[in-house]
N, C-alpha and C positions, 0 to 999 in steps of 0.2 A: 672278506676281501674286497667287497663291492664298493665302489667309489661313491661317495654322498653328494659329490659335487659333480655335475655335467657339463661343467666349464669347457672341456675340451669337445664335445658333441656340438654345442653352440660355435665354437671356433670353427670345427671341422666342416658344420652344416653350410656357413658361409663362404667357404673356398670352391672355387671352380673344379670340375672335374678333372681338370689335367694335374692341379695341384693335388688331388687326393689321389689319383693315380701315382703321382711321384712319389707319394709318402708311403707306397705300400713296401716298396725295397729297403726304405729307411726302418720302418717296423720290422721286418722281417730279418734285416742285419742285426737289430736289437734283441729280438726274440733268440735269434742263434746265440747273441753274446750271454743271454740269460742263463739260456741252458747249458753252455759250457761252466758257468760260474756255480750252477748246481751242481755239476758233476765234481767241480772242485770241493765244493761244500759237501757232498756227499764223501769223499773220500775221506776229508777232512774229520768227519763225525764217524766214520769207520776206525779212522786212526785213533780216535778218543775212545771209542767203544772198547778198542784192544787192549789200550792202554788201562781202562777201568777194569777189564777182566783179569790183565796182569796183576795190576793192585789187590784185587780180591784175593787173587791165588798167592801172592806174598803175606797180605795180612792173615790169611788161613793157615799158611804155612808156620807163621809165627806163633800164632795162637795154639797151634797144635803142639809145636816145640815145648812153649811155655806151660801148657797143659801135662804134658809128659814130666815135667819137673815139679810138678807141684802134687802133693800126697792128695789122697782121696779125702782127708779130713781135714784138709788145712783150709782155713776160713777165706783164703786168698783165691780158692776157688770161684767163689761167688762173683768177687770183684771180675775175676777173668771172663764169667759167663757175661755178666754186665757189659765188659769190653767189647766183646766178641757181638754182642746184639747193637752195641752203638755204630760199631764198623760195618754191621751188616746193613743198617739203617741209613747211613751216611753214603754208602756206596749204592743202595736204592736209590737214594734221592739223586744221585750224581746221574744215574743211567736213567732216570726221569728225565733231569733237565737236558741229557743228550738227546734222548727222543722228541722233547719239546722243540728244543733248537732245529731240530731235523725238520718239523712240519711248519713251523712260524720263521720265516725268514723275509728280509725284504726282497731278496732275489724272486721269490715267488711273487711277490706284488708287484715286480717289476714285470715280470713274465707274463702275469694275468692282466697287467695294464697294456702291455703291446697286443697282446692276442685280443682283448676288446676291441681296440682301436682299428685292427686290422679286419676282424671280423663287421664293424661297424661301417667302413669303408668300403667293403665289398658289397654289403647290403645297400647302402647309400648308391652305389655305382649300378648296382642292379635296379634300384626304383628309378634311376635316372635314364633306365633304357641302354646304359652303355655295356653292362655284362648280362650275358642272358640269363635267363631262370630256368631252374631244373626241377 
């Protein structure tokens, strides 16, 4: 998530202290907005996971129903087992995509960028002697 370019740091370093100080509320508002967006995304991902679980349950019930209708020595039982394995693989891949989507979002990058800028400004204002050191 680290930015490869420090163009914003160069621009911020050229600003006067009052401008840097004025940026803090803007960055904080952006951070709060990103946090709200993350909450919305989390709810969305939880709903997707719930839908995946429901889909898996429906497929499981359907496969059990088909399995009950097929005689033990019927060759189509093997095809049913293959279908079951493919469905389980597909559902596992979907769960993996959902998990990956949770952790890799642009909102996280947006939040991280705001946090980095806030931290940088506070450190710069401390360096300039406008904020006390702790």
